[in-house]
N, C-alpha and C positions, 0 to 999 in steps of 0.2 A: 503493499499500500503505499501508494507515495505523500507524499505533506506537505502542506505550502512552506514557499519558502520562509524563512525565518522560527518555524515553529516547531517546539519541542515534541516531538509524539508521547513523551511520557505522561504530561501535563493534561492532556486530553483524558478525563473521567471514563474506567474501565468501562467496559461495554456492561458487566454485571450491576453496576449502578446505575444504568441507563435502564436496563429491563425492571429494575430494583422500584422505580417508581411509575412503572405503568398503572394504571386503574385496575383495582382487586387482585393483585400481587399482595397484596398487606391483610388481614384482618381488619373488619371495624370492631369501631369499639362494643358494638350490641355481643357482636360474636367471639369478641374476646369475655365479655361477660357473661353469655353463653357458655362459654368455655370452660370458663370461671364453676360457677357455681354446677357446671357437670364432674368435676371434678372434685370441688365439694364435698355433693352427695354421694360419689364412690367413695371417697375415703372413709366419709362419716358410715356409711354405711359396713365397709370393712372392718371399721372399729366394732360395730357393732354386734358385725360376725365373731372376732374373736372376745369379746367378755362373753357372747353366750357360750364360746367354746370353754372358755376359764370357768363361767357358772358353771356346767356339766361335770366339771372337776370337781368342782368342789366341795364336799359332805353338806348336806343341808340346805344348797341353794336350789333345786329344783321345785317350781313350783312360787319363785321368790318373784314377785315384782321386778323388772330390770331395771335396777340403778344403779350405776357404773358403779359409787362412791358404797354402794354394799357390796356390792359383786370384788371390788378390790380389798375392803374392808376384812371381808371373809375369807378370802384367799392370802392377805396378811397373818392372821388368827392362826387360819391351816397349815402356812406352810412352818411360823414359830410351833406350831405345835410336835410336825414333823422334826425339824431341826433336835426337838427335846428329846421324842425318841429314839433317833439317833445317837443321840450323846450317852442316852442312858444304855443302849447296847453296847457302847463302844466301852462304856467303864464298866459292865458286865464281861465283855470280851478281854478287856485288861484285868479283871481278874482271871477269868479263867486260862491266862498264860496265852492267851492273841493276841502277837503284837498289833498297830498300830495297820502299821503295811496291810498285813493279810486281813485284817477286818475290811479295810475298805476292800482288798480284792472280793472279798466273800461281798459282802453288804453292795458292789457295783454289778455283781454277777446277779444274786438274787431282783437287784433294781431293773438288769435287763430281760431276765427270766419274766417277770412282772409285768411287763411293758408288751413281751408279745404276746403273754398268755391272758393278761387282763385289759384288752384292749386300750382305751381311754384315761380310765379309773388307775391301770395300775402304773402312769406316769406323773400321778399328781403325786406320791410317794417319795419323799428323797430317801 
C-alpha cells in the first residue's frame, strides 16, 4: 500500500479500531444491564443450590426453612462437634498406644470408606 508523501503509515489508526467503532459492535447500556442481571441471577441460584446441598449434609436441617444464616450456624456447630469427636478418638488411640500418624492414616481410610458407602452423609463427618 502506498502512503501519501510525507506521511507515516504508523500514524494511521489500526484497522481494528476503525471496525471497533462501527454501530452494533458494542453492547448497549440496556444489553449490559440485562447481561448483568442474568449473571447475578445465575450466581444467586448457584449459591442457593450449594446452601441446599450443605443443609442436606447437616443433621437436623431437613425440613427447615432455607435461611442461609441458620444453615451456616448449624454447619459450624456440627463441624465443631465432629472435630471434638475426632479429638476424643485421638486421645483414646494414644492411650491404646497408637501413634498420631497411624491414627490419622486409619481415620482418613475410615472417612474414605464412609464417603464411598454412605453417599453425601458420609462426607459430612470429619
